[in-house]
N, CA, C, O and CB atoms as a CASP TS submission, in Angstrom:
PFRMAT TS
TARGET T0000
AUTHOR 0000-0000-0000
METHOD Language model
MODEL 1
PARENT N/A
ATOM      1  N   MET     1     -20.027   6.621   7.961  1.00  0.00           N
ATOM      2  CA  MET     1     -20.681   5.667   8.995  1.00  0.00           C
ATOM      3  C   MET     1     -21.041   6.265  10.408  1.00  0.00           C
ATOM      4  O   MET     1     -20.308   7.005  11.064  1.00  0.00           O
ATOM      5  CB  MET     1     -19.713   4.479   9.248  1.00  0.00           C
ATOM      6  N   SER     2     -22.063   5.903  10.698  1.00  0.00           N
ATOM      7  CA  SER     2     -22.211   5.918  11.593  1.00  0.00           C
ATOM      8  C   SER     2     -21.421   5.070  12.776  1.00  0.00           C
ATOM      9  O   SER     2     -20.581   4.170  12.763  1.00  0.00           O
ATOM     10  CB  SER     2     -23.176   5.870  11.396  1.00  0.00           C
ATOM     11  N   ALA     3     -22.234   5.939  13.982  1.00  0.00           N
ATOM     12  CA  ALA     3     -21.136   5.398  15.299  1.00  0.00           C
ATOM     13  C   ALA     3     -22.047   3.804  15.325  1.00  0.00           C
ATOM     14  O   ALA     3     -21.666   2.635  15.377  1.00  0.00           O
ATOM     15  CB  ALA     3     -21.234   6.668  17.341  1.00  0.00           C
ATOM     16  N   PHE     4     -23.254   4.381  15.268  1.00  0.00           N
ATOM     17  CA  PHE     4     -24.516   3.145  15.700  1.00  0.00           C
ATOM     18  C   PHE     4     -23.757   1.605  14.842  1.00  0.00           C
ATOM     19  O   PHE     4     -23.564   0.498  15.345  1.00  0.00           O
ATOM     20  CB  PHE     4     -26.648   3.716  14.729  1.00  0.00           C
ATOM     21  N   TYR     5     -23.490   2.027  13.562  1.00  0.00           N
ATOM     22  CA  TYR     5     -22.820   0.863  12.623  1.00  0.00           C
ATOM     23  C   TYR     5     -21.473   0.416  13.240  1.00  0.00           C
ATOM     24  O   TYR     5     -21.417  -0.758  13.606  1.00  0.00           O
ATOM     25  CB  TYR     5     -22.505   1.420  11.018  1.00  0.00           C
ATOM     26  N   GLU     6     -20.524   1.094  13.382  1.00  0.00           N
ATOM     27  CA  GLU     6     -19.369   1.069  14.018  1.00  0.00           C
ATOM     28  C   GLU     6     -19.453   0.249  14.815  1.00  0.00           C
ATOM     29  O   GLU     6     -18.670  -0.698  14.754  1.00  0.00           O
ATOM     30  CB  GLU     6     -18.960   2.066  14.501  1.00  0.00           C
ATOM     31  N   GLY     7     -20.290   0.308  15.698  1.00  0.00           N
ATOM     32  CA  GLY     7     -20.349   0.012  17.538  1.00  0.00           C
ATOM     33  C   GLY     7     -21.236  -1.654  16.932  1.00  0.00           C
ATOM     34  O   GLY     7     -21.174  -2.534  17.791  1.00  0.00           O
ATOM     35  N   LEU     8     -21.966  -2.061  15.643  1.00  0.00           N
ATOM     36  CA  LEU     8     -22.493  -2.928  15.663  1.00  0.00           C
ATOM     37  C   LEU     8     -21.348  -3.744  15.279  1.00  0.00           C
ATOM     38  O   LEU     8     -20.998  -4.548  16.142  1.00  0.00           O
ATOM     39  CB  LEU     8     -23.615  -2.876  15.053  1.00  0.00           C
ATOM     40  N   ALA     9     -20.439  -3.729  13.808  1.00  0.00           N
ATOM     41  CA  ALA     9     -19.683  -3.838  13.525  1.00  0.00           C
ATOM     42  C   ALA     9     -18.422  -4.652  14.538  1.00  0.00           C
ATOM     43  O   ALA     9     -17.760  -5.634  14.202  1.00  0.00           O
ATOM     44  CB  ALA     9     -19.737  -2.805  13.096  1.00  0.00           C
ATOM     45  N   GLU    10     -18.361  -3.997  15.674  1.00  0.00           N
ATOM     46  CA  GLU    10     -17.418  -4.224  16.895  1.00  0.00           C
ATOM     47  C   GLU    10     -17.999  -5.099  17.382  1.00  0.00           C
ATOM     48  O   GLU    10     -17.161  -5.998  17.456  1.00  0.00           O
ATOM     49  CB  GLU    10     -17.127  -3.198  17.882  1.00  0.00           C
ATOM     50  N   ILE    11     -19.273  -5.595  17.939  1.00  0.00           N
ATOM     51  CA  ILE    11     -19.632  -5.930  18.265  1.00  0.00           C
ATOM     52  C   ILE    11     -20.406  -7.623  17.862  1.00  0.00           C
ATOM     53  O   ILE    11     -20.845  -8.446  18.665  1.00  0.00           O
ATOM     54  CB  ILE    11     -19.819  -4.973  18.465  1.00  0.00           C
ATOM     55  N   PHE    12     -20.360  -7.693  16.630  1.00  0.00           N
ATOM     56  CA  PHE    12     -20.243  -8.925  15.545  1.00  0.00           C
ATOM     57  C   PHE    12     -18.932  -8.997  14.894  1.00  0.00           C
ATOM     58  O   PHE    12     -18.713  -9.738  13.936  1.00  0.00           O
ATOM     59  CB  PHE    12     -21.308  -8.800  14.344  1.00  0.00           C
ATOM     60  N   GLU    13     -17.952  -8.120  15.493  1.00  0.00           N
ATOM     61  CA  GLU    13     -16.525  -8.509  14.751  1.00  0.00           C
ATOM     62  C   GLU    13     -16.341  -9.178  12.994  1.00  0.00           C
ATOM     63  O   GLU    13     -16.009 -10.218  12.426  1.00  0.00           O
ATOM     64  CB  GLU    13     -15.924  -9.750  15.794  1.00  0.00           C
ATOM     65  N   ILE    14     -16.853  -7.656  12.643  1.00  0.00           N
ATOM     66  CA  ILE    14     -16.597  -7.877  10.925  1.00  0.00           C
ATOM     67  C   ILE    14     -16.165  -6.658  10.973  1.00  0.00           C
ATOM     68  O   ILE    14     -15.677  -6.042  11.920  1.00  0.00           O
ATOM     69  CB  ILE    14     -17.900  -8.222   9.687  1.00  0.00           C
ATOM     70  N   ASP    15     -16.479  -6.166   9.327  1.00  0.00           N
ATOM     71  CA  ASP    15     -15.936  -5.261   8.585  1.00  0.00           C
ATOM     72  C   ASP    15     -16.959  -4.030   8.828  1.00  0.00           C
ATOM     73  O   ASP    15     -18.137  -4.197   8.512  1.00  0.00           O
ATOM     74  CB  ASP    15     -15.736  -5.777   7.104  1.00  0.00           C
ATOM     75  N   PRO    16     -16.545  -2.823   9.371  1.00  0.00           N
ATOM     76  CA  PRO    16     -17.566  -1.499   9.407  1.00  0.00           C
ATOM     77  C   PRO    16     -18.377  -1.585   8.174  1.00  0.00           C
ATOM     78  O   PRO    16     -19.604  -1.519   8.236  1.00  0.00           O
ATOM     79  CB  PRO    16     -16.758   0.051   9.416  1.00  0.00           C
ATOM     80  N   ALA    17     -17.551  -1.775   6.714  1.00  0.00           N
ATOM     81  CA  ALA    17     -18.269  -1.566   5.664  1.00  0.00           C
ATOM     82  C   ALA    17     -19.558  -2.998   5.009  1.00  0.00           C
ATOM     83  O   ALA    17     -20.316  -2.979   4.040  1.00  0.00           O
ATOM     84  CB  ALA    17     -17.025  -1.187   4.667  1.00  0.00           C
ATOM     85  N   GLU    18     -19.334  -3.938   5.928  1.00  0.00           N
ATOM     86  CA  GLU    18     -20.676  -5.109   5.933  1.00  0.00           C
ATOM     87  C   GLU    18     -21.872  -4.109   6.420  1.00  0.00           C
ATOM     88  O   GLU    18     -22.928  -4.045   5.790  1.00  0.00           O
ATOM     89  CB  GLU    18     -20.455  -6.693   7.271  1.00  0.00           C
ATOM     90  N   VAL    19     -21.683  -3.515   7.319  1.00  0.00           N
ATOM     91  CA  VAL    19     -22.832  -3.331   8.253  1.00  0.00           C
ATOM     92  C   VAL    19     -23.472  -1.867   7.961  1.00  0.00           C
ATOM     93  O   VAL    19     -22.988  -0.818   8.386  1.00  0.00           O
ATOM     94  CB  VAL    19     -22.311  -3.474   9.854  1.00  0.00           C
ATOM     95  N   ASP    20     -24.758  -1.983   7.084  1.00  0.00           N
ATOM     96  CA  ASP    20     -25.625  -1.474   6.482  1.00  0.00           C
ATOM     97  C   ASP    20     -27.172  -2.049   7.342  1.00  0.00           C
ATOM     98  O   ASP    20     -27.378  -2.804   8.292  1.00  0.00           O
ATOM     99  CB  ASP    20     -25.335  -1.852   4.927  1.00  0.00           C
ATOM    100  N   ALA    21     -28.180  -1.113   6.289  1.00  0.00           N
ATOM    101  CA  ALA    21     -29.840  -1.383   7.379  1.00  0.00           C
ATOM    102  C   ALA    21     -30.127  -2.816   6.330  1.00  0.00           C
ATOM    103  O   ALA    21     -30.406  -3.753   7.077  1.00  0.00           O
ATOM    104  CB  ALA    21     -31.703   0.436   7.224  1.00  0.00           C
ATOM    105  N   GLY    22     -30.140  -3.157   5.203  1.00  0.00           N
ATOM    106  CA  GLY    22     -29.847  -4.742   5.043  1.00  0.00           C
ATOM    107  C   GLY    22     -29.441  -6.084   5.794  1.00  0.00           C
ATOM    108  O   GLY    22     -30.012  -7.168   5.908  1.00  0.00           O
ATOM    109  N   PHE    23     -28.116  -5.537   6.308  1.00  0.00           N
ATOM    110  CA  PHE    23     -27.693  -7.037   7.316  1.00  0.00           C
ATOM    111  C   PHE    23     -28.268  -7.459   8.158  1.00  0.00           C
ATOM    112  O   PHE    23     -28.632  -6.895   9.191  1.00  0.00           O
ATOM    113  CB  PHE    23     -26.654  -7.115   8.040  1.00  0.00           C
ATOM    114  N   SER    24     -28.476  -8.871   7.707  1.00  0.00           N
ATOM    115  CA  SER    24     -28.841  -9.659   8.570  1.00  0.00           C
ATOM    116  C   SER    24     -28.303 -10.496   9.506  1.00  0.00           C
ATOM    117  O   SER    24     -27.489 -11.387   9.262  1.00  0.00           O
ATOM    118  CB  SER    24     -29.330 -10.123   8.129  1.00  0.00           C
ATOM    119  N   LEU    25     -28.984 -10.073  11.126  1.00  0.00           N
ATOM    120  CA  LEU    25     -28.167 -10.970  12.100  1.00  0.00           C
ATOM    121  C   LEU    25     -28.275 -12.229  12.026  1.00  0.00           C
ATOM    122  O   LEU    25     -27.412 -12.773  12.716  1.00  0.00           O
ATOM    123  CB  LEU    25     -28.398 -10.772  13.350  1.00  0.00           C
ATOM    124  N   GLU    26     -29.001 -13.002  11.458  1.00  0.00           N
ATOM    125  CA  GLU    26     -29.334 -14.261  10.701  1.00  0.00           C
ATOM    126  C   GLU    26     -27.373 -15.142  10.617  1.00  0.00           C
ATOM    127  O   GLU    26     -26.700 -14.744   9.667  1.00  0.00           O
ATOM    128  CB  GLU    26     -30.256 -13.619   8.709  1.00  0.00           C
ATOM    129  N   GLY    27     -26.957 -15.785  11.198  1.00  0.00           N
ATOM    130  CA  GLY    27     -25.602 -16.026  11.162  1.00  0.00           C
ATOM    131  C   GLY    27     -24.531 -15.763  11.733  1.00  0.00           C
ATOM    132  O   GLY    27     -23.443 -16.285  11.489  1.00  0.00           O
ATOM    133  N   GLN    28     -24.865 -14.576  12.878  1.00  0.00           N
ATOM    134  CA  GLN    28     -24.268 -14.018  13.668  1.00  0.00           C
ATOM    135  C   GLN    28     -24.375 -14.224  14.887  1.00  0.00           C
ATOM    136  O   GLN    28     -25.389 -14.791  15.296  1.00  0.00           O
ATOM    137  CB  GLN    28     -24.364 -13.116  13.494  1.00  0.00           C
ATOM    138  N   ASN    29     -23.477 -13.866  15.681  1.00  0.00           N
ATOM    139  CA  ASN    29     -24.011 -14.337  16.972  1.00  0.00           C
ATOM    140  C   ASN    29     -24.633 -13.556  17.971  1.00  0.00           C
ATOM    141  O   ASN    29     -24.332 -13.024  19.040  1.00  0.00           O
ATOM    142  CB  ASN    29     -23.116 -14.869  17.580  1.00  0.00           C
ATOM    143  N   TRP    30     -25.703 -13.692  17.160  1.00  0.00           N
ATOM    144  CA  TRP    30     -26.921 -13.012  17.857  1.00  0.00           C
ATOM    145  C   TRP    30     -27.437 -13.532  18.809  1.00  0.00           C
ATOM    146  O   TRP    30     -28.532 -14.034  18.552  1.00  0.00           O
ATOM    147  CB  TRP    30     -27.922 -12.811  17.164  1.00  0.00           C
ATOM    148  N   ASP    31     -27.126 -13.616  19.742  1.00  0.00           N
ATOM    149  CA  ASP    31     -27.381 -14.233  21.409  1.00  0.00           C
ATOM    150  C   ASP    31     -27.402 -13.080  22.139  1.00  0.00           C
ATOM    151  O   ASP    31     -27.133 -11.908  21.874  1.00  0.00           O
ATOM    152  CB  ASP    31     -26.131 -15.294  22.141  1.00  0.00           C
ATOM    153  N   SER    32     -28.029 -14.039  23.763  1.00  0.00           N
ATOM    154  CA  SER    32     -28.066 -12.362  24.824  1.00  0.00           C
ATOM    155  C   SER    32     -27.098 -11.875  24.894  1.00  0.00           C
ATOM    156  O   SER    32     -27.182 -10.720  25.310  1.00  0.00           O
ATOM    157  CB  SER    32     -28.378 -12.271  26.344  1.00  0.00           C
ATOM    158  N   LEU    33     -26.058 -12.235  24.658  1.00  0.00           N
ATOM    159  CA  LEU    33     -24.705 -11.466  25.319  1.00  0.00           C
ATOM    160  C   LEU    33     -24.540  -9.818  24.074  1.00  0.00           C
ATOM    161  O   LEU    33     -24.243  -8.665  24.385  1.00  0.00           O
ATOM    162  CB  LEU    33     -22.831 -12.967  25.142  1.00  0.00           C
ATOM    163  N   ALA    34     -24.942 -10.514  22.435  1.00  0.00           N
ATOM    164  CA  ALA    34     -24.777  -9.375  21.649  1.00  0.00           C
ATOM    165  C   ALA    34     -25.988  -8.675  21.775  1.00  0.00           C
ATOM    166  O   ALA    34     -26.149  -7.549  21.307  1.00  0.00           O
ATOM    167  CB  ALA    34     -24.433  -9.648  20.264  1.00  0.00           C
ATOM    168  N   ILE    35     -26.769  -9.247  22.337  1.00  0.00           N
ATOM    169  CA  ILE    35     -28.426  -8.569  22.337  1.00  0.00           C
ATOM    170  C   ILE    35     -28.326  -6.988  23.703  1.00  0.00           C
ATOM    171  O   ILE    35     -28.891  -5.895  23.687  1.00  0.00           O
ATOM    172  CB  ILE    35     -29.961 -10.359  23.166  1.00  0.00           C
ATOM    173  N   VAL    36     -27.165  -7.732  24.892  1.00  0.00           N
ATOM    174  CA  VAL    36     -27.154  -6.604  25.965  1.00  0.00           C
ATOM    175  C   VAL    36     -26.316  -5.781  25.264  1.00  0.00           C
ATOM    176  O   VAL    36     -26.451  -4.605  25.603  1.00  0.00           O
ATOM    177  CB  VAL    36     -26.626  -6.937  27.500  1.00  0.00           C
ATOM    178  N   SER    37     -25.371  -5.995  24.277  1.00  0.00           N
ATOM    179  CA  SER    37     -23.995  -4.855  23.805  1.00  0.00           C
ATOM    180  C   SER    37     -25.179  -4.412  23.334  1.00  0.00           C
ATOM    181  O   SER    37     -25.705  -3.515  23.993  1.00  0.00           O
ATOM    182  CB  SER    37     -22.382  -5.150  22.650  1.00  0.00           C
ATOM    183  N   VAL    38     -26.009  -4.984  21.911  1.00  0.00           N
ATOM    184  CA  VAL    38     -27.056  -3.498  21.554  1.00  0.00           C
ATOM    185  C   VAL    38     -27.447  -2.768  22.288  1.00  0.00           C
ATOM    186  O   VAL    38     -27.368  -1.542  22.221  1.00  0.00           O
ATOM    187  CB  VAL    38     -28.227  -3.577  21.060  1.00  0.00           C
ATOM    188  N   ILE    39     -28.133  -3.676  23.442  1.00  0.00           N
ATOM    189  CA  ILE    39     -28.790  -2.285  24.433  1.00  0.00           C
ATOM    190  C   ILE    39     -27.899  -0.743  24.783  1.00  0.00           C
ATOM    191  O   ILE    39     -28.241   0.439  24.764  1.00  0.00           O
ATOM    192  CB  ILE    39     -29.039  -2.976  26.119  1.00  0.00           C
ATOM    193  N   ALA    40     -26.819  -1.341  25.048  1.00  0.00           N
ATOM    194  CA  ALA    40     -25.908  -0.715  26.143  1.00  0.00           C
ATOM    195  C   ALA    40     -25.181   0.457  24.580  1.00  0.00           C
ATOM    196  O   ALA    40     -24.818   1.603  24.847  1.00  0.00           O
ATOM    197  CB  ALA    40     -24.465  -2.287  27.252  1.00  0.00           C
ATOM    198  N   LEU    41     -25.109   0.030  23.399  1.00  0.00           N
ATOM    199  CA  LEU    41     -24.803   0.633  21.639  1.00  0.00           C
ATOM    200  C   LEU    41     -25.662   2.051  21.734  1.00  0.00           C
ATOM    201  O   LEU    41     -25.255   3.212  21.779  1.00  0.00           O
ATOM    202  CB  LEU    41     -25.654  -0.654  20.033  1.00  0.00           C
ATOM    203  N   VAL    42     -27.178   1.438  21.749  1.00  0.00           N
ATOM    204  CA  VAL    42     -28.055   2.568  21.365  1.00  0.00           C
ATOM    205  C   VAL    42     -28.488   3.420  22.561  1.00  0.00           C
ATOM    206  O   VAL    42     -29.110   4.479  22.483  1.00  0.00           O
ATOM    207  CB  VAL    42     -29.298   2.041  20.651  1.00  0.00           C
ATOM    208  N   ASP    43     -28.103   2.858  23.596  1.00  0.00           N
ATOM    209  CA  ASP    43     -28.039   3.591  24.744  1.00  0.00           C
ATOM    210  C   ASP    43     -26.795   4.854  24.767  1.00  0.00           C
ATOM    211  O   ASP    43     -26.917   6.056  25.004  1.00  0.00           O
ATOM    212  CB  ASP    43     -27.840   2.494  25.867  1.00  0.00           C
ATOM    213  N   GLU    44     -26.238   4.481  24.608  1.00  0.00           N
ATOM    214  CA  GLU    44     -24.758   5.728  24.488  1.00  0.00           C
ATOM    215  C   GLU    44     -25.139   6.529  22.950  1.00  0.00           C
ATOM    216  O   GLU    44     -25.655   7.644  22.881  1.00  0.00           O
ATOM    217  CB  GLU    44     -22.650   4.649  24.283  1.00  0.00           C
ATOM    218  N   VAL    45     -24.844   5.877  22.050  1.00  0.00           N
ATOM    219  CA  VAL    45     -24.942   6.975  20.569  1.00  0.00           C
ATOM    220  C   VAL    45     -26.493   6.944  20.826  1.00  0.00           C
ATOM    221  O   VAL    45     -26.723   8.049  20.334  1.00  0.00           O
ATOM    222  CB  VAL    45     -24.296   6.263  18.595  1.00  0.00           C
ATOM    223  N   GLU    46     -27.539   6.563  21.171  1.00  0.00           N
ATOM    224  CA  GLU    46     -28.816   7.372  20.904  1.00  0.00           C
ATOM    225  C   GLU    46     -29.509   7.707  21.798  1.00  0.00           C
ATOM    226  O   GLU    46     -30.695   7.950  21.576  1.00  0.00           O
ATOM    227  CB  GLU    46     -29.641   6.876  20.192  1.00  0.00           C
ATOM    228  N   ASN    47     -28.884   7.838  23.283  1.00  0.00           N
ATOM    229  CA  ASN    47     -29.709   7.855  24.711  1.00  0.00           C
ATOM    230  C   ASN    47     -30.979   7.159  24.593  1.00  0.00           C
ATOM    231  O   ASN    47     -31.852   7.910  25.028  1.00  0.00           O
ATOM    232  CB  ASN    47     -30.070   9.355  25.238  1.00  0.00           C
ATOM    233  N   LEU    48     -31.452   6.097  24.212  1.00  0.00           N
ATOM    234  CA  LEU    48     -32.502   5.592  23.981  1.00  0.00           C
ATOM    235  C   LEU    48     -32.224   4.481  24.933  1.00  0.00           C
ATOM    236  O   LEU    48     -31.060   4.241  25.253  1.00  0.00           O
ATOM    237  CB  LEU    48     -32.820   5.362  22.574  1.00  0.00           C
ATOM    238  N   MET    49     -33.543   3.566  25.556  1.00  0.00           N
ATOM    239  CA  MET    49     -33.025   2.473  26.056  1.00  0.00           C
ATOM    240  C   MET    49     -34.199   1.487  25.000  1.00  0.00           C
ATOM    241  O   MET    49     -35.253   1.867  24.491  1.00  0.00           O
ATOM    242  CB  MET    49     -33.056   2.410  27.956  1.00  0.00           C
ATOM    243  N   LEU    50     -33.744   0.559  24.954  1.00  0.00           N
ATOM    244  CA  LEU    50     -34.652  -0.496  23.645  1.00  0.00           C
ATOM    245  C   LEU    50     -34.467  -2.034  24.627  1.00  0.00           C
ATOM    246  O   LEU    50     -33.503  -2.526  25.213  1.00  0.00           O
ATOM    247  CB  LEU    50     -33.490  -0.642  21.441  1.00  0.00           C
ATOM    248  N   ASP    51     -36.098  -2.513  24.427  1.00  0.00           N
ATOM    249  CA  ASP    51     -36.453  -3.512  24.949  1.00  0.00           C
ATOM    250  C   ASP    51     -35.946  -4.631  25.013  1.00  0.00           C
ATOM    251  O   ASP    51     -36.278  -4.884  23.854  1.00  0.00           O
ATOM    252  CB  ASP    51     -37.232  -3.642  24.685  1.00  0.00           C
ATOM    253  N   GLY    52     -35.419  -5.571  25.333  1.00  0.00           N
ATOM    254  CA  GLY    52     -34.120  -6.701  25.211  1.00  0.00           C
ATOM    255  C   GLY    52     -35.571  -8.070  24.044  1.00  0.00           C
ATOM    256  O   GLY    52     -35.601  -8.355  22.847  1.00  0.00           O
ATOM    257  N   ALA    53     -36.172  -8.358  24.837  1.00  0.00           N
ATOM    258  CA  ALA    53     -37.567  -9.071  24.806  1.00  0.00           C
ATOM    259  C   ALA    53     -37.518  -8.592  22.611  1.00  0.00           C
ATOM    260  O   ALA    53     -36.882  -9.242  21.781  1.00  0.00           O
ATOM    261  CB  ALA    53     -39.307  -7.951  26.344  1.00  0.00           C
ATOM    262  N   SER    54     -38.350  -7.400  22.328  1.00  0.00           N
ATOM    263  CA  SER    54     -38.221  -6.918  20.877  1.00  0.00           C
ATOM    264  C   SER    54     -36.929  -7.042  20.083  1.00  0.00           C
ATOM    265  O   SER    54     -36.700  -7.668  19.048  1.00  0.00           O
ATOM    266  CB  SER    54     -38.519  -5.543  20.855  1.00  0.00           C
ATOM    267  N   LEU    55     -36.154  -6.291  20.831  1.00  0.00           N
ATOM    268  CA  LEU    55     -35.277  -6.533  20.201  1.00  0.00           C
ATOM    269  C   LEU    55     -34.394  -8.278  19.715  1.00  0.00           C
ATOM    270  O   LEU    55     -33.799  -8.498  18.660  1.00  0.00           O
ATOM    271  CB  LEU    55     -34.683  -5.651  20.873  1.00  0.00           C
ATOM    272  N   ALA    56     -34.577  -9.140  20.744  1.00  0.00           N
ATOM    273  CA  ALA    56     -34.305 -10.164  20.514  1.00  0.00           C
ATOM    274  C   ALA    56     -35.099 -11.280  19.063  1.00  0.00           C
ATOM    275  O   ALA    56     -34.806 -12.366  18.562  1.00  0.00           O
ATOM    276  CB  ALA    56     -34.438 -10.478  21.818  1.00  0.00           C
ATOM    277  N   LYS    57     -36.212 -10.224  18.841  1.00  0.00           N
ATOM    278  CA  LYS    57     -36.956 -10.599  17.681  1.00  0.00           C
ATOM    279  C   LYS    57     -36.277 -10.243  16.000  1.00  0.00           C
ATOM    280  O   LYS    57     -36.615 -10.553  14.858  1.00  0.00           O
ATOM    281  CB  LYS    57     -38.353  -9.816  17.937  1.00  0.00           C
ATOM    282  N   CYS    58     -35.369  -9.583  16.495  1.00  0.00           N
ATOM    283  CA  CYS    58     -34.919  -8.353  15.128  1.00  0.00           C
ATOM    284  C   CYS    58     -34.017  -9.109  14.378  1.00  0.00           C
ATOM    285  O   CYS    58     -32.950  -9.501  14.851  1.00  0.00           O
ATOM    286  CB  CYS    58     -34.011  -6.724  15.601  1.00  0.00           C
ATOM    287  N   GLY    59     -34.518  -9.421  12.811  1.00  0.00           N
ATOM    288  CA  GLY    59     -33.537 -10.263  12.007  1.00  0.00           C
ATOM    289  C   GLY    59     -32.625  -9.783  10.970  1.00  0.00           C
ATOM    290  O   GLY    59     -32.146 -10.450  10.052  1.00  0.00           O
ATOM    291  N   SER    60     -32.355  -7.934  11.353  1.00  0.00           N
ATOM    292  CA  SER    60     -31.604  -7.236  10.389  1.00  0.00           C
ATOM    293  C   SER    60     -31.628  -6.031  11.176  1.00  0.00           C
ATOM    294  O   SER    60     -32.326  -5.915  12.183  1.00  0.00           O
ATOM    295  CB  SER    60     -32.162  -7.160   8.879  1.00  0.00           C
ATOM    296  N   VAL    61     -30.841  -5.097  10.705  1.00  0.00           N
ATOM    297  CA  VAL    61     -30.521  -3.690  10.762  1.00  0.00           C
ATOM    298  C   VAL    61     -31.752  -2.620  10.843  1.00  0.00           C
ATOM    299  O   VAL    61     -32.114  -1.760  11.646  1.00  0.00           O
ATOM    300  CB  VAL    61     -29.705  -3.413   9.543  1.00  0.00           C
ATOM    301  N   ALA    62     -32.192  -3.114   9.620  1.00  0.00           N
ATOM    302  CA  ALA    62     -33.023  -2.433   9.703  1.00  0.00           C
ATOM    303  C   ALA    62     -34.161  -2.449  11.007  1.00  0.00           C
ATOM    304  O   ALA    62     -34.563  -1.436  11.579  1.00  0.00           O
ATOM    305  CB  ALA    62     -33.398  -2.614   8.585  1.00  0.00           C
ATOM    306  N   GLU    63     -34.528  -3.719  11.291  1.00  0.00           N
ATOM    307  CA  GLU    63     -35.218  -3.832  11.856  1.00  0.00           C
ATOM    308  C   GLU    63     -34.980  -3.415  13.384  1.00  0.00           C
ATOM    309  O   GLU    63     -35.953  -2.938  13.967  1.00  0.00           O
ATOM    310  CB  GLU    63     -35.502  -4.815  11.502  1.00  0.00           C
ATOM    311  N   ILE    64     -33.728  -3.556  14.118  1.00  0.00           N
ATOM    312  CA  ILE    64     -33.270  -2.520  14.986  1.00  0.00           C
ATOM    313  C   ILE    64     -33.543  -1.254  14.827  1.00  0.00           C
ATOM    314  O   ILE    64     -34.223  -0.776  15.734  1.00  0.00           O
ATOM    315  CB  ILE    64     -32.126  -2.520  15.062  1.00  0.00           C
ATOM    316  N   GLU    65     -33.112  -0.242  13.613  1.00  0.00           N
ATOM    317  CA  GLU    65     -33.267   0.777  13.532  1.00  0.00           C
ATOM    318  C   GLU    65     -35.166   1.271  13.822  1.00  0.00           C
ATOM    319  O   GLU    65     -35.632   2.247  14.411  1.00  0.00           O
ATOM    320  CB  GLU    65     -32.523   0.974  12.246  1.00  0.00           C
ATOM    321  N   ALA    66     -35.659   0.445  13.319  1.00  0.00           N
ATOM    322  CA  ALA    66     -37.474   0.502  13.370  1.00  0.00           C
ATOM    323  C   ALA    66     -37.706   0.523  14.991  1.00  0.00           C
ATOM    324  O   ALA    66     -38.840   0.912  15.269  1.00  0.00           O
ATOM    325  CB  ALA    66     -38.431  -1.183  12.537  1.00  0.00           C
ATOM    326  N   LEU    67     -36.840   0.171  16.206  1.00  0.00           N
ATOM    327  CA  LEU    67     -37.179  -0.203  16.973  1.00  0.00           C
ATOM    328  C   LEU    67     -36.866   1.291  17.527  1.00  0.00           C
ATOM    329  O   LEU    67     -37.813   1.874  18.053  1.00  0.00           O
ATOM    330  CB  LEU    67     -36.753  -1.472  17.336  1.00  0.00           C
ATOM    331  N   ILE    68     -35.911   1.801  17.471  1.00  0.00           N
ATOM    332  CA  ILE    68     -34.945   3.055  17.962  1.00  0.00           C
ATOM    333  C   ILE    68     -35.628   3.931  17.300  1.00  0.00           C
ATOM    334  O   ILE    68     -35.506   4.862  18.096  1.00  0.00           O
ATOM    335  CB  ILE    68     -33.293   3.117  17.608  1.00  0.00           C
ATOM    336  N   ALA    69     -36.669   4.635  15.896  1.00  0.00           N
ATOM    337  CA  ALA    69     -37.155   5.052  15.962  1.00  0.00           C
ATOM    338  C   ALA    69     -38.603   4.762  16.502  1.00  0.00           C
ATOM    339  O   ALA    69     -39.369   5.717  16.629  1.00  0.00           O
ATOM    340  CB  ALA    69     -36.792   5.349  15.273  1.00  0.00           C
ATOM    341  N   LYS    70     -39.088   3.281  16.881  1.00  0.00           N
ATOM    342  CA  LYS    70     -40.353   3.492  17.650  1.00  0.00           C
ATOM    343  C   LYS    70     -40.032   4.308  18.998  1.00  0.00           C
ATOM    344  O   LYS    70     -40.703   5.330  19.144  1.00  0.00           O
ATOM    345  CB  LYS    70     -41.044   2.032  17.998  1.00  0.00           C
ATOM    346  N   ALA    71     -39.151   4.015  19.947  1.00  0.00           N
ATOM    347  CA  ALA    71     -38.815   4.177  21.063  1.00  0.00           C
ATOM    348  C   ALA    71     -38.621   5.704  21.103  1.00  0.00           C
ATOM    349  O   ALA    71     -38.892   6.201  22.197  1.00  0.00           O
ATOM    350  CB  ALA    71     -37.740   3.324  21.395  1.00  0.00           C
ATOM    351  N   ARG    72     -38.250   6.470  20.240  1.00  0.00           N
ATOM    352  CA  ARG    72     -38.092   8.129  19.368  1.00  0.00           C
ATOM    353  C   ARG    72     -39.282   8.882  19.284  1.00  0.00           C
ATOM    354  O   ARG    72     -39.477  10.097  19.257  1.00  0.00           O
ATOM    355  CB  ARG    72     -37.660   8.053  17.699  1.00  0.00           C
ATOM    356  N   GLY    73     -40.284   7.586  19.234  1.00  0.00           N
ATOM    357  CA  GLY    73     -41.668   8.007  19.275  1.00  0.00           C
ATOM    358  C   GLY    73     -41.946   8.235  18.072  1.00  0.00           C
ATOM    359  O   GLY    73     -42.700   9.155  17.756  1.00  0.00           O
ATOM    360  N   GLY    74     -41.562   7.690  17.482  1.00  0.00           N
ATOM    361  CA  GLY    74     -41.539   8.080  15.470  1.00  0.00           C
ATOM    362  C   GLY    74     -42.127   6.582  15.071  1.00  0.00           C
ATOM    363  O   GLY    74     -42.312   6.285  13.891  1.00  0.00           O
TER
END
């Protein structure tokens, strides 16, 4: 399991085994604190800064991963 998924599990206070690309943020505490926490997580794990407004629009882990890929230039 990746450090990113483990970090997300910690942010959402769930079992890391529940987190994968298809994991929905709907029904989670996807609020401003979680968004700031994910920004810090991505900075720590990927050494990238994500835009909070773009991140707030994400509805799944796959969408967050797409933002990370875009930030990498891919």
